[in-house]
C-alpha positions in Angstrom: -17.9 40.8 -10.2 -20.9 43.1 -9.6 -23.3 44.6 -12.0 -21.4 47.8 -12.0 -18.2 46.2 -13.4 -17.6 48.0 -16.7 -16.4 44.9 -18.7 -18.3 41.7 -19.5 -16.0 38.7 -19.4 -18.6 36.6 -21.1 -18.7 38.9 -24.1 -14.9 39.1 -24.3 -14.7 35.3 -24.3 -17.4 35.0 -27.0 -15.5 37.5 -29.2 -12.3 35.5 -29.0 -13.7 32.0 -29.4 -13.5 31.1 -25.8 -9.7 31.6 -25.7 -8.6 33.0 -22.4 -5.1 33.7 -23.8 -6.6 35.8 -26.7 -8.8 37.6 -24.2 -5.7 38.6 -22.2 -4.0 39.8 -25.4 -7.1 41.9 -26.2 -7.1 43.4 -22.7 -3.4 44.2 -23.0 -3.9 45.8 -26.5 -6.8 47.9 -25.1 -4.5 49.3 -22.4 -2.0 50.3 -25.1 -4.4 51.7 -27.7 -6.9 53.5 -25.5 -4.4 56.1 -24.3 -3.6 57.0 -27.9 -7.3 57.1 -28.8 -8.1 59.5 -25.9 -5.2 61.7 -26.8 -6.2 61.7 -30.5 -9.8 62.5 -29.5 -8.7 65.4 -27.4 -6.6 66.8 -30.3 -9.6 66.4 -32.6 -11.8 68.3 -30.3 -9.2 71.1 -29.8 -8.7 71.4 -33.5 -12.3 71.0 -34.6 -11.6 67.9 -36.6 -15.0 66.3 -36.2 -14.6 63.8 -39.0 -11.6 62.3 -37.3 -13.3 62.5 -33.9 -16.0 60.4 -35.4 -13.5 57.9 -36.7 -11.8 57.7 -33.3 -15.2 57.2 -31.7 -15.9 54.4 -34.1 -12.6 52.7 -33.5 -13.0 52.9 -29.7 -16.6 51.8 -30.0 -15.5 48.6 -31.7 -13.0 47.9 -28.9 -15.7 48.6 -26.3 -18.0 46.1 -28.0 -15.4 43.4 -27.9 -14.8 44.0 -24.2 -18.5 44.1 -23.5 -18.1 47.6 -22.1 -21.7 48.7 -22.8 -21.6 52.2 -21.3 -18.3 53.0 -23.1 -19.8 51.6 -26.3 -22.8 53.9 -26.0 -20.6 57.0 -25.4 -18.4 56.2 -28.3 -21.5 55.8 -30.5 -22.6 59.3 -29.5 -19.2 60.7 -30.4 -19.1 58.8 -33.7 -22.5 60.1 -34.7 -21.9 63.6 -33.5 -18.6 63.7 -35.4 -20.2 62.5 -38.6 -23.0 65.1 -38.2 -20.5 67.9 -37.5 -21.9 68.5 -34.0 -18.9 69.9 -32.1 -20.9 70.7 -29.0 -22.1 67.1 -28.5 -18.6 65.7 -29.1 -17.1 68.1 -26.6 -19.9 67.6 -24.0 -19.6 63.8 -24.3 -15.8 63.6 -24.0 -15.5 64.1 -20.2 -17.9 61.2 -19.5 -16.3 59.1 -22.2 -12.8 59.7 -20.7 -14.1 58.9 -17.2 -15.7 55.6 -18.5 -12.5 54.8 -20.3 -10.6 55.3 -17.0 -13.1 52.9 -15.3 -12.5 50.3 -17.9 -8.7 50.6 -17.7 -9.0 50.2 -13.9 -11.1 47.1 -14.4 -8.5 45.3 -16.7 -6.5 43.7 -13.9 -9.6 42.1 -12.4 -10.8 41.1 -15.8 -7.5 39.4 -16.5 -7.9 37.4 -13.2 -11.4 36.3 -14.3 -10.0 34.8 -17.5 
C-alpha cells in the first residue's frame, strides 16, 4: 500500500488487539454504518441541526480513528467542533470533502481486508 492509502492497517490491528478477524468485522461495520452517518449528516445540514451534526461528526471521527483514517478523522473533527460552536457555514463547507474522503475510505476497504 502506498502513502496515499486512506486507511492504516497497523492502527486497525492495534485497535483490535491484533485480531485480523475483529479487524474485518470493524471494516464490515464501517461499510454499513458510514452510509447512515453520511445521510444523517446531510439531513442535519439541510435542517440546520448543528448539534446533531456535531454528534455525527464525533461518531464518525471515532470510527475514522479506529481505522487509522487520518484525513477523515481531521475532517470529522472540523464538523464536530463547528457543530458544537453552531457554525453552519463551516459544517456545510466541510461536508463535500468529508463525503469524498469517506468514499475514498469505502473504496479502500476491499484492499484493507486483503491486507489483514
